[in-house]
One Martini backbone bead per residue (centre of mass of N, CA, C, O) as a GRO file, in nm:
protein
   91
    1MET     BB    1  14.479  14.091   4.075
    2LYS     BB    2  14.654  13.858   3.897
    3MET     BB    3  14.898  13.611   4.001
    4PRO     BB    4  15.143  13.406   3.964
    5ARG     BB    5  15.322  13.182   4.161
    6LYS     BB    6  15.537  13.198   3.919
    7ILE     BB    7  15.828  13.406   3.836
    8LYS     BB    8  16.035  13.576   3.615
    9THR     BB    9  16.315  13.735   3.764
   10TYR     BB   10  16.520  13.941   3.943
   11CYS     BB   11  16.816  13.871   4.118
   12PRO     BB   12  17.035  14.023   4.342
   13THR     BB   13  17.211  13.776   4.436
   14CYS     BB   14  17.254  13.630   4.151
   15LYS     BB   15  17.240  13.837   3.906
   16LYS     BB   16  16.970  13.714   3.775
   17HIS     BB   17  16.736  13.543   3.603
   18THR     BB   18  16.473  13.398   3.792
   19LEU     BB   19  16.268  13.187   3.971
   20HIS     BB   20  15.979  13.293   4.148
   21GLU     BB   21  15.806  13.321   4.444
   22VAL     BB   22  15.469  13.430   4.537
   23HIS     BB   23  15.393  13.668   4.798
   24GLN     BB   24  15.197  13.781   5.061
   25VAL     BB   25  15.221  14.027   5.289
   26LYS     BB   26  15.180  14.012   5.631
   27LYS     BB   27  15.056  14.160   5.898
   28ARG     BB   28  15.191  14.241   6.186
   29LYS     BB   29  15.236  14.279   6.509
   30ALA     BB   30  15.241  14.551   6.694
   31SER     BB   31  15.458  14.732   6.881
   32GLU     BB   32  15.462  14.864   7.219
   33LEU     BB   33  15.769  15.001   7.208
   34LYS     BB   34  15.711  15.214   7.014
   35GLN     BB   35  15.710  15.550   6.996
   36GLY     BB   36  15.413  15.590   6.890
   37GLN     BB   37  15.273  15.393   7.095
   38ARG     BB   38  15.368  15.552   7.352
   39ARG     BB   39  15.247  15.821   7.280
   40PHE     BB   40  14.948  15.727   7.252
   41ARG     BB   41  14.923  15.604   7.545
   42ARG     BB   42  14.982  15.883   7.684
   43VAL     BB   43  14.739  16.048   7.563
   44MET     BB   44  14.501  15.828   7.638
   45ARG     BB   45  14.541  15.897   7.919
   46GLY     BB   46  14.261  15.937   8.088
   47TYR     BB   47  14.001  16.196   7.993
   48GLY     BB   48  14.069  16.233   7.715
   49GLY     BB   49  14.050  16.233   7.404
   50PHE     BB   50  14.129  16.202   7.093
   51PRO     BB   51  14.422  16.305   6.959
   52ARG     BB   52  14.279  16.275   6.666
   53PRO     BB   53  14.132  16.352   6.399
   54LYS     BB   54  13.930  16.246   6.177
   55PRO     BB   55  13.936  16.159   5.863
   56GLN     BB   56  13.866  16.323   5.574
   57GLY     BB   57  13.677  16.169   5.353
   58ARG     BB   58  13.755  15.933   5.141
   59GLU     BB   59  13.853  15.649   5.046
   60LYS     BB   60  14.034  15.452   4.880
   61THR     BB   61  14.006  15.228   4.597
   62SER     BB   62  14.299  15.141   4.671
   63ARG     BB   63  14.563  14.920   4.766
   64ARG     BB   64  14.864  14.813   4.881
   65ILE     BB   65  15.070  14.546   4.756
   66PRO     BB   66  15.275  14.341   4.920
   67LEU     BB   67  15.559  14.166   4.809
   68LYS     BB   68  15.721  13.834   4.788
   69LEU     BB   69  16.027  13.711   4.674
   70THR     BB   70  16.150  13.381   4.591
   71CYS     BB   71  16.415  13.218   4.523
   72THR     BB   72  16.481  12.889   4.393
   73GLU     BB   73  16.807  12.881   4.408
   74CYS     BB   74  16.882  13.063   4.686
   75LYS     BB   75  16.624  13.148   4.887
   76LYS     BB   76  16.589  13.439   4.852
   77SER     BB   77  16.451  13.748   4.954
   78HIS     BB   78  16.232  14.014   4.798
   79GLN     BB   79  16.103  14.355   4.770
   80PRO     BB   80  15.908  14.502   4.565
   81PRO     BB   81  15.742  14.734   4.461
   82THR     BB   82  15.441  14.843   4.513
   83LYS     BB   83  15.100  14.779   4.430
   84ARG     BB   84  14.800  14.862   4.312
   85SER     BB   85  14.479  14.733   4.437
   86LYS     BB   86  14.170  14.593   4.500
   87LYS     BB   87  14.253  14.309   4.411
   88PHE     BB   88  14.412  13.989   4.523
   89MET     BB   89  14.581  13.703   4.348
   90VAL     BB   90  14.721  13.374   4.371
   91GLU     BB   91  14.749  13.121   4.128
   0.00000   0.00000   0.00000
């Protein structure tokens, strides 16, 4: 899916349609202090095997692309609902 670098869409802060810059959200490093990660580390300790079975079946053909829209007037960012796509490019 190709997307223009700037699109005109609604800004919830300005409460009107303005020009927005489009960015793809990058995944940040996961925190070691989150509850799920602490539980995973506790289960993986010692001689036990992997705590969960590997998922069966095939992978999905597309993945969700999270976008970040930055308003050019007020410089505030917001994230619209994610879209599914095999490939994503910002032109």
